C-alpha positions as a printed NumPy array, in Angstrom:
array([[-29.717,  12.185, -15.883],
       [-30.859,   8.612, -14.854],
       [-28.497,   6.748, -12.641],
       [-27.642,   3.297, -11.59 ],
       [-27.601,   2.767,  -7.869],
       [-25.291,   0.44 ,  -5.961],
       [-25.936,   0.523,  -2.291],
       [-25.628,   4.243,  -1.386],
       [-23.631,   5.065,  -4.602],
       [-24.941,   6.527,  -7.8  ],
       [-23.238,   6.606, -11.21 ],
       [-24.39 ,   8.208, -14.479],
       [-26.304,   5.649, -16.472],
       [-24.295,   4.13 , -19.288],
       [-25.217,   0.765, -20.739],
       [-21.876,   0.01 , -22.448],
       [-20.307,  -3.355, -21.534],
       [-17.33 ,  -1.644, -19.855],
       [-19.691,   0.423, -17.705],
       [-21.691,  -2.627, -16.68 ],
       [-18.532,  -4.552, -15.765],
       [-17.269,  -1.555, -13.781],
       [-20.529,  -1.421, -11.841],
       [-20.519,  -5.205, -11.228],
       [-16.984,  -5.104,  -9.89 ],
       [-17.837,  -2.111,  -7.777],
       [-20.951,  -3.795,  -6.151],
       [-18.843,  -7.03 ,  -5.625],
       [-16.072,  -5.054,  -3.951],
       [-18.564,  -3.28 ,  -1.567],
       [-19.984,  -6.674,  -0.607],
       [-16.56 ,  -8.208,   0.02 ],
       [-15.511,  -5.11 ,   2.024],
       [-18.628,  -5.335,   4.196],
       [-17.92 ,  -9.053,   4.72 ],
       [-14.326,  -8.436,   5.74 ],
       [-12.936, -10.149,   2.652],
       [-10.397,  -7.501,   2.021],
       [ -8.11 ,  -8.974,  -0.659],
       [-10.981, -10.052,  -2.924],
       [-12.478,  -6.55 ,  -2.319],
       [ -9.22 ,  -4.903,  -3.38 ],
       [ -8.937,  -6.982,  -6.587],
       [-12.464,  -6.181,  -7.867],
       [-12.395,  -2.558,  -6.637],
       [ -9.041,  -2.021,  -8.53 ],
       [-10.629,  -3.591, -11.594],
       [-13.544,  -1.123, -11.337],
       [-11.178,   1.749, -10.806],
       [ -9.034,   0.714, -13.819],
       [-12.141,   0.629, -16.089],
       [-13.334,   3.948, -14.765],
       [ -9.914,   5.417, -15.456],
       [ -9.781,   4.173, -18.961],
       [-13.245,   5.604, -19.546],
       [-12.331,   9.004, -18.002],
       [-15.219,   8.625, -15.593],
       [-14.277,  11.102, -12.879],
       [-17.702,  10.821, -11.188],
       [-17.226,   7.07 , -10.505],
       [-13.577,   7.572,  -9.568],
       [-14.47 ,  10.074,  -6.902],
       [-16.635,   7.367,  -5.247],
       [-14.487,   4.38 ,  -5.826],
       [-11.355,   5.659,  -4.117],
       [-12.897,   5.754,  -0.608],
       [-13.825,   2.054,  -0.385],
       [-10.476,   1.162,  -2.159],
       [ -8.659,   3.197,   0.547],
       [-10.55 ,   1.405,   3.323],
       [ -9.813,  -2.027,   1.778],
       [ -6.053,  -1.371,   1.587],
       [ -5.907,   0.151,   5.073],
       [ -7.575,  -2.954,   6.492],
       [ -5.055,  -5.22 ,   4.718],
       [ -2.173,  -3.05 ,   6.018],
       [ -3.552,  -3.243,   9.484],
       [ -3.773,  -7.071,   9.274],
       [ -0.214,  -7.234,   7.974],
       [  1.005,  -5.008,  10.725],
       [ -0.735,  -7.087,  13.492],
       [  0.739, -10.306,  12.078],
       [  4.322, -11.643,  12.149],
       [  6.941,  -9.024,  11.458],
       [ 10.142, -10.487,   9.963],
       [ 13.369,  -8.508,   9.718],
       [ 15.917, -10.566,   7.638],
       [ 19.543, -10.422,   8.694],
       [ 21.346,  -8.761,   5.768],
       [ 24.48 , -10.851,   6.545],
       [ 22.743, -14.212,   6.33 ],
       [ 21.764, -15.058,   2.797],
       [ 20.208, -18.358,   3.583],
       [ 17.965, -16.765,   6.133],
       [ 15.707, -15.023,   3.663],
       [ 14.026, -18.09 ,   2.059],
       [ 13.503, -19.569,   5.532],
       [ 12.022, -16.327,   6.858],
       [  9.734, -16.097,   3.859],
       [  8.444, -19.66 ,   4.353],
       [  7.7  , -18.974,   7.983],
       [  5.85 , -15.776,   7.196],
       [  3.725, -17.553,   4.567],
       [  2.875, -20.283,   7.012],
       [  1.848, -17.677,   9.499],
       [ -0.558, -16.276,   6.987],
       [ -0.376, -12.539,   7.928],
       [  2.545, -10.169,   8.414],
       [  5.243,  -8.029,   7.054],
       [  8.758,  -8.888,   5.894],
       [ 11.754,  -6.686,   5.541],
       [ 13.801,  -8.347,   2.876],
       [ 17.535,  -7.828,   2.475],
       [ 20.512,  -9.314,   0.66 ],
       [ 21.173,  -9.91 ,  -3.023],
       [ 17.708, -11.329,  -3.798],
       [ 15.745,  -8.935,  -1.581],
       [ 13.875,  -7.251,  -4.414],
       [ 12.83 , -10.594,  -6.036],
       [ 11.745, -11.965,  -2.648],
       [  9.732,  -8.901,  -1.732],
       [  7.912,  -8.921,  -5.122],
       [  7.265, -12.709,  -4.725],
       [  5.649, -12.146,  -1.393],
       [  3.468,  -9.348,  -2.761],
       [  2.379, -11.466,  -5.713],
       [  1.687, -14.389,  -3.375],
       [ -0.444, -12.209,  -1.078],
       [ -2.719, -11.314,  -3.958],
       [ -3.013, -14.741,  -5.444],
       [ -3.732, -16.466,  -2.186],
       [ -5.697, -13.564,  -0.635],
       [ -3.26 , -13.164,   2.354],
       [ -2.513,  -9.947,   4.201],
       [  1.252, -10.02 ,   3.527],
       [  3.415,  -7.061,   2.936],
       [  7.141,  -6.703,   2.056],
       [  9.737,  -3.992,   2.037],
       [ 13.361,  -3.918,   1.049],
       [ 16.381,  -3.075,   3.204],
       [ 19.053,  -1.318,   1.042],
       [ 22.576,  -0.883,   2.385],
       [ 25.48 ,   1.362,   1.459],
       [ 28.605,   1.774,   3.477],
       [ 27.097,   0.436,   6.7  ],
       [ 24.048,   2.806,   6.25 ],
       [ 20.599,   1.328,   5.804],
       [ 17.443,   2.519,   4.199],
       [ 14.077,   0.921,   3.762],
       [ 12.282,   1.19 ,   0.448],
       [  9.239,  -0.084,  -1.526],
       [  9.516,  -3.172,  -3.835],
       [  8.125,  -0.783,  -6.513],
       [ 11.097,   1.615,  -6.138],
       [ 13.769,  -0.47 ,  -4.341],
       [ 16.68 ,   1.947,  -4.367],
       [ 18.813,   3.429,  -1.684],
       [ 18.019,   7.064,  -2.909],
       [ 14.267,   6.312,  -2.734],
       [ 14.424,   4.842,   0.789],
       [ 13.998,   6.164,   4.318],
       [ 16.936,   5.934,   6.792],
       [ 16.75 ,   3.116,   9.317],
       [ 17.879,   3.093,  12.877],
       [ 18.162,  -0.267,  14.574],
       [ 17.682,  -0.485,  18.266],
       [ 17.226,  -3.232,  20.896],
       [ 15.982,  -0.675,  23.412],
       [ 12.455,  -1.904,  24.471],
       [ 11.628,   1.644,  25.584],
       [ 12.375,   3.15 ,  22.107],
       [  9.491,   5.04 ,  20.585],
       [  8.403,   5.832,  17.019],
       [  8.965,   9.572,  16.443],
       [  6.584,  11.227,  13.957],
       [  8.42 ,  13.278,  11.287],
       [  7.983,  14.664,   7.777],
       [  9.164,  12.256,   4.982],
       [ 12.197,  14.528,   4.498],
       [ 13.234,  14.066,   8.153],
       [ 11.794,  10.627,   8.939],
       [ 13.949,   7.848,  10.374],
       [ 12.439,   4.402,  10.668],
       [ 13.192,   2.838,  14.004],
       [ 13.337,  -0.946,  13.996],
       [ 14.469,  -3.801,  16.218],
       [ 17.347,  -5.795,  14.847],
       [ 16.893,  -8.915,  12.609],
       [ 14.445, -11.487,  13.986],
       [ 10.773, -12.576,  14.182],
       [  8.378, -10.502,  16.195],
       [  4.881, -11.273,  17.173],
       [  1.962,  -9.224,  18.556],
       [  2.308,  -8.462,  22.244],
       [  6.142,  -8.073,  22.241],
       [  7.456,  -4.547,  22.771],
       [  9.645,  -4.922,  19.698],
       [  6.651,  -5.808,  17.574],
       [  4.774,  -2.669,  18.729],
       [  7.795,  -0.47 ,  17.847],
       [  8.242,  -2.158,  14.416],
       [  4.48 ,  -1.918,  13.588],
       [  4.17 ,   1.772,  14.359],
       [  7.446,   2.538,  12.422],
       [  6.432,   0.444,   9.416],
       [  2.887,   2.024,   9.187],
       [  4.521,   5.407,   9.057],
       [  7.23 ,   4.247,   6.654],
       [  4.753,   3.191,   3.982],
       [  3.171,   6.628,   3.911],
       [  6.514,   8.337,   4.143],
       [  7.756,   6.371,   1.13 ],
       [  4.682,   7.449,  -0.975],
       [  5.017,  11.11 ,  -0.025],
       [  8.807,  10.944,  -0.594],
       [  8.167,   9.496,  -4.12 ],
       [  5.758,  12.323,  -4.875],
       [  8.382,  14.867,  -3.822],
       [ 10.784,  13.32 ,  -6.31 ],
       [  8.205,  13.153,  -9.104],
       [  6.35 ,  16.581,  -9.07 ],
       [  2.897,  16.527, -10.645],
       [  1.565,  18.702, -13.337],
       [ -1.013,  21.489, -12.996],
       [ -3.908,  19.934, -14.984],
       [ -6.272,  17.859, -12.795],
       [ -6.018,  14.712, -14.892],
       [ -2.234,  14.94 , -14.977],
       [ -2.198,  15.346, -11.173],
       [ -4.417,  12.345, -10.883],
       [ -2.081,  10.277, -13.117],
       [  0.879,  11.214, -10.892],
       [ -0.981,  10.403,  -7.69 ],
       [ -2.36 ,   7.203,  -9.11 ],
       [  1.15 ,   6.008,  -9.921],
       [  2.273,   6.666,  -6.357],
       [ -0.214,   3.871,  -5.24 ],
       [  2.432,   1.454,  -6.448],
       [  4.556,   2.617,  -3.533],
       [  1.739,   2.682,  -0.972],
       [ -1.832,   1.7  ,  -1.969],
       [ -3.075,   2.642,   1.476],
       [ -1.705,   6.21 ,   1.582],
       [ -4.508,   8.346,   2.916],
       [ -3.168,  11.71 ,   1.705],
       [ -2.848,  10.327,  -1.879],
       [ -6.398,   8.798,  -1.929],
       [ -7.933,  11.949,  -0.4  ],
       [ -6.317,  14.122,  -3.004],
       [ -7.433,  11.777,  -5.784],
       [-11.037,  11.963,  -4.544],
       [-10.867,  15.829,  -4.383],
       [ -9.463,  16.035,  -7.947],
       [-12.016,  13.578,  -9.354],
       [-14.849,  15.488,  -7.736],
       [-13.507,  18.772,  -9.148],
       [-13.282,  17.249, -12.66 ],
       [-16.78 ,  15.81 , -12.366],
       [-18.207,  19.206, -11.235],
       [-16.464,  20.975, -14.136],
       [-17.734,  18.389, -16.57 ],
       [-14.287,  17.335, -17.613]])
C-alpha cells in the first residue's frame, strides 16, 4: 500500500480531509517537539491523536503516542524544575496570591487547597495551555486532619494518595506501588530549585502523578477487547498525560490492532 512519509514515520495513504489534517498536525507536532516548543507540540499532537482515534486508525495511533508521551514528559519536567507552591489549607486568601506568583514565575507546580482548590487548579491548567506555559496543578483534599493529593480531573479524597508533611531536610522520597504510596512533601510554602525541600517535593510529585493514573486504572478496570482497553487507558490520560506505563500500553495495543487489521 502506498504511504505518506512524515520524517521517519509512515501512515497508510488516505486522501480524505481528516487524514490530511491529521498528518499536517502530526508533522507540525514533530517540528515543535524538535524545537523544544512543548506546549504547541502537545496541542497539535493531541489534535492528530483525536482525529486518528475518531477514524479508528490504529496504525497512526501506534506511532503518535510516542512523541505525545515525550512532549508531556518534557512539560512535566519543566513544571517540576520550576517554582513549587504548596498552599496553606488554613489560609483562604493565600491561594490567589500563590497562583499569581506561580504565573509570574512562568513554570512550576501548585498544590491547591481550600474551598476553591478545584476551580483554581483547573484555571491554572487551562492557563498553561492557552499561554503555552509549563504549569501543573494538583488538589489537596482533607478529611479529619488527614490529607490526600489528587488530580484536578478526579479531585476527591477517595481518588487521592495519602500525604505526609515533613520539614526534615534529610527526608527522602520512598518508591512504592500506588496502593501503598505516600506522597512526602514539605509544609506550605514556595520552593525553588536548589533547595532541599524543592528536591523532595519534585521527586514526590513526579511519582504522585503516575501513582494517581495507575490508581485511577485500578478503580476503573478495563475490558478485554483491545479497543475497549485503549478507551479506558486513553481516559486515564486526563489524570496524568505523561504516564509512561499508560502510553506504552496504548502503543502495544494499537500495534496489535494494526497487525490484526482491526
